[in-house]
N, C-alpha and C positions, 0 to 999 in steps of 0.2 A: 771853685769846685765845692759841691755840697759835702757836709760832714759825713753823710751816709755813703757817698761815693768813695770817699777816702777810706772809710771803714771797710767797704767791700773789697777794695784793692788790697788793703792791709791784711784782711782775712785770707784772701786767695794767695797772697805772697807768703804768709806764714805757713799755709798748708803745703806750699811748694818747698819752702826753705827748710822746714823741720825734718822731713824725711831725707832730704839731701844731706843735712848735717848728720842724721842717724846713719846714713850710708857711709859717710866718711869716718864716723866713729865706730863702724862695724857693730851696729845695734839693730839687727834685722827685726827683733821683736817690736821696737818702736815704729819701724816702717809698717809692719803688719797692723799695729794698733791704729796708726793714722789712716791706713787703707780702710779699716773698719769704719772709722769716723766718716770718711768720704762717701763710702757706700751708703751708710745710714743717712747722710746728708741728701743723697739723691732720692732716697725713699721719702724723706721729709719734704723735699721740694715737690715731689709728686703729690703728697697729701695736701700741701699748702696750696696747690693750684685749685683744688676743690674747696678746701676750707677757707683759705685766706681771700681768694678772689671770688669764689662763688657762695661762700657762707654755708657750705655743706659739711656738717659735722659728722664725718664717717668714722665709725668705730670698727670697720671691717676691712681696712686696707691690708691687713695681714693676708687676706685671701689672694690678693694680687702679688704680694711679696712672695708668698709660698708658691703660687703658680709659676712665677719666674724661676724660682729655685728648682722646682720639680721639672720644668722644661729643660733646664740645664742637666739635671741629674739623669733624667730618662734618656735624653739623646746621648750623653756621654757614656752612660752605662751600656747601651746597645753598641756603641762604638768600641768600647774596651772589651766587650765579650764577643764581638763579631757576630752578633745576632741581629736580624732585621727587626725594626719596630713593627712593621706590618708586611705581610707577604701578598695577600690577596685582598681586594682586586688589584691594588697597586703596591709595588715594592717601595717601602720607605725604610731607609737605613739610618742608623745613628750617626753622629758626627762629633768631632772634637774641635771644630772650627768655632771660635768665639763669635765672629760676626754673624754666622748663621744661627747660632744659639740665641744671640741677643734678638735677632729678628723674630725668631719663633716665640721667644718669651714676651716680646712687646705685642705681637699680634694676638697671642692667646690671652694675655692679660687685658688687652683692649677689648676684645670680643666679649670676654667675661664681664668686664666693667660695664660694657654697653648693655648686656642682658640684666645684670644686677641693678644698674642705674635705672633702666626702663621700668623695673618693678618698684624699686625703693623710692624713686622720686615721685611716686603717686601719693606719698605720705610726707609729712613734715615733722620737724621738732624731734621729740624723744622717740616717736615711732620710726622715723628715718634712721636714727642712731641704732635702735634695736634690730631693725631689719638688716642693716649692713653687718652688724655683729652676728646675727643668725646665719647669714650666708658664709661668713668666715668660719664659724663653728661647724657648719655642714662640711666644708672642705677639710677641716681639721679631723673630723671623725671618719671621713671617707679615706683620707691618707693613712689614718691609724689602722684601718681595716683592709688595706690594699697590700696583701702579702707579696705580690709580684715585685714590688719595689721596696721591700723591707718592712712594711707595716710600721708599727710604733718604734722599731729599731732604726729606721731610716736607711739611707743608701749612701755608700761610700764610693768616691771616685778616686782611683789610685794616683793619677797624674793630672795636673791642671790642664785645661783645654788650651788650644793653640791660637796664637795670633801671628799673622804673617810678619816675618822678619824680627820677631822678639822672642826672648826666652821668658815665658810667663812664670816659670818656677823661681825666677829671680825676684825677690820681693820688691825691689825698687822699680823694675820694669813693669810688673803688674800694677804697682801703685800708680805709675804714670798713665797707664791705660785708664784706670778709674778716675784719675784727676782730670784727664782730658774729657772724659764722658761727663763728669760733673760740670765742667766749664761749658760744654755744649748744651747740656740740659738747662743750665742757668741762663744762657744766651737765648735759648728757645722760649723759656718762660718769661723772661724780661720782654722779648719782642711780642709775645702773645698777649701779655698784660696790657701793652700799649697799642695793640691792634684794635680795629673797630669791634672785633668779637670780644676782646678783653674789656674794653670800655663798656660795651653793652652788658656783659656779664656782671661787671661791678654795679652798673645801674640797676640790674635785676635784683642783686643782693640788697640794695638799698630801698628800692621801691618797685615792686613788680607791676603795679597798676600803670605807672608811667611808661614802662617798657612795652606793655601791651597796647597802650594808647598810640605808640608809634609803629605798631604792626609787627612787633617781635613776640616770640613765644618763650617765656622764661623756662618752661620745661625743656625745650630743645637746647637752650643755652646751657642749662645745668647738666643735661645729659652729655653734651659734647665735652664740657669741662670734666665731668666725672670719668668719662672714657679716657681722656688724655691723662688724667691723674692716675688712673689704674695702670695705663701703659708704662708710665715713668716708674711707678713703684714696682712693676713686674721686672723692668730692666735692672733695678737695684737688687731684686731678689736673685736674679741670675748671677750677678756679680758676687753677691754674698755667698752663694752656694759654691762658686768657683774659688773664692778666697779660702773657704773651709774645706773644699773638696768633699762636701758632705751635705746631704739634705735630709730633713726629718719633718714629721708633722708639726713640730714646735714652731716652724716658720708660719703656720696658719693660726697659731694660738692667739687668744684674745690679748695676752700681755704684750705680744709683738705689736698689735695695733695700738696698744696704750703707749708703748715706747716711741713709736713713730709720731704719735700725737704730742708726746712730751718734747720731742725735738722742735716741733713747730711752735709750741707755747713758750719754751725757754728762749728760743731765738727771736720770736716775734711773728705773730699771725699776720699774714698779708705782706710781709717783707720778703722780697725775692731771695735775699741772702740770709734771711732769718733762720731757716732750718739748718743751714750750714753751721752757723754759730752754735745753734742748739745741739746739734749732733756732736760737735767737737767738745762742747762743755760736758755733755753726757758721758762721753768716752773718758774724758779727763777725770770726772768725778768717780766713775766706775773704777778706773785704774788706781786713783789715789785713796779713795775711801774704802774700796774693796779690800785693800791690804790692812785696813784698821779693824774692820768688822764685817762679818758675813751679813749683817743687817744694815748695810750701807744705804739701802733704799729708804731707810728712815730719814737719813740726812738729805737725800735727794728730794723726798717728799716735803721736808721743811723748806728747802730752797725753792721748790716749785710753788709752794704756798705763798712764799714771800714775793715771787714774781707775779703771781695772779693778783695779790692784794696791793702791792706797791709799785709794780712795774708792768702795767697792763700791756704795754707794747713789747714786752720781752727785753732781751739784752739790747736789741737795736733801738727800741723805744727809749730805753734808759740812757744809752750813749749818744744816739744820733738825734734824739728829739722826737716830737710827736708826728712829724711829717711821715706820710706813708709812701713806701717805695714805689707803688704802682700808680700813684696819683700823678 
């Protein structure tokens, strides 16, 4: 068994064992902290599908994260206030059902990613980075000026949404929901990376001319990857909003895009489980260093600089070696 496979299994086992220990020790805060790490990991896995496997450096994934959050917030708000989302020409009501909310968040984020990608992918390099950032900022300012759903103050949801057979207000039960979703997303990304589509996407990242020579269109490959990436990130946004029972325009902010990028870089770009390790490390540093100084990001910046300079493969490259997970 390869070293990286053992590392993957150990990481997932730790993410399962720690909150169970916290539950036994009656430490709900630690369970919530781990839940936050798992949700951020899902967002990082989403970005990594475009960045690591397609080479698409997007600085606007907060747009999809925020859309997922607002999909949850708007549907739950109309359910708790007993007001329809739309009356004419079709009656659309709110809902507190998590599976329905997830489906709506994924579909909306995927459609938006398809539209954003269709325009952004006509450029490359720094222009692509800036266009994706511009789209995220457009959503940010729109949410700020949307008084119906709180504007810059955001929108609060009184009670966490429902999942059949579970008490989602119980931290450990909500954590298990997020953990299972993370496992399913990782399984999907792992299979997609090894599918003919994933192999062709990797080939396009390395040499577009050769991919065109065999009759494939790199633009279409990138667009599909970007759409899938946005859908996964939108799902993470819905979970994050449910965790906090609150949505606000900050979910669209540029620094959220930056944090998601940090998860991927810390863990290892192109490694399926890399963003999981990166998100866990980020939350750990935030918890430990945040208690020492309000300027803890300075220490995070130093660690990130060290990773970029001396561990180009992130934590996974440093521990598991140079082999790439999707090869």
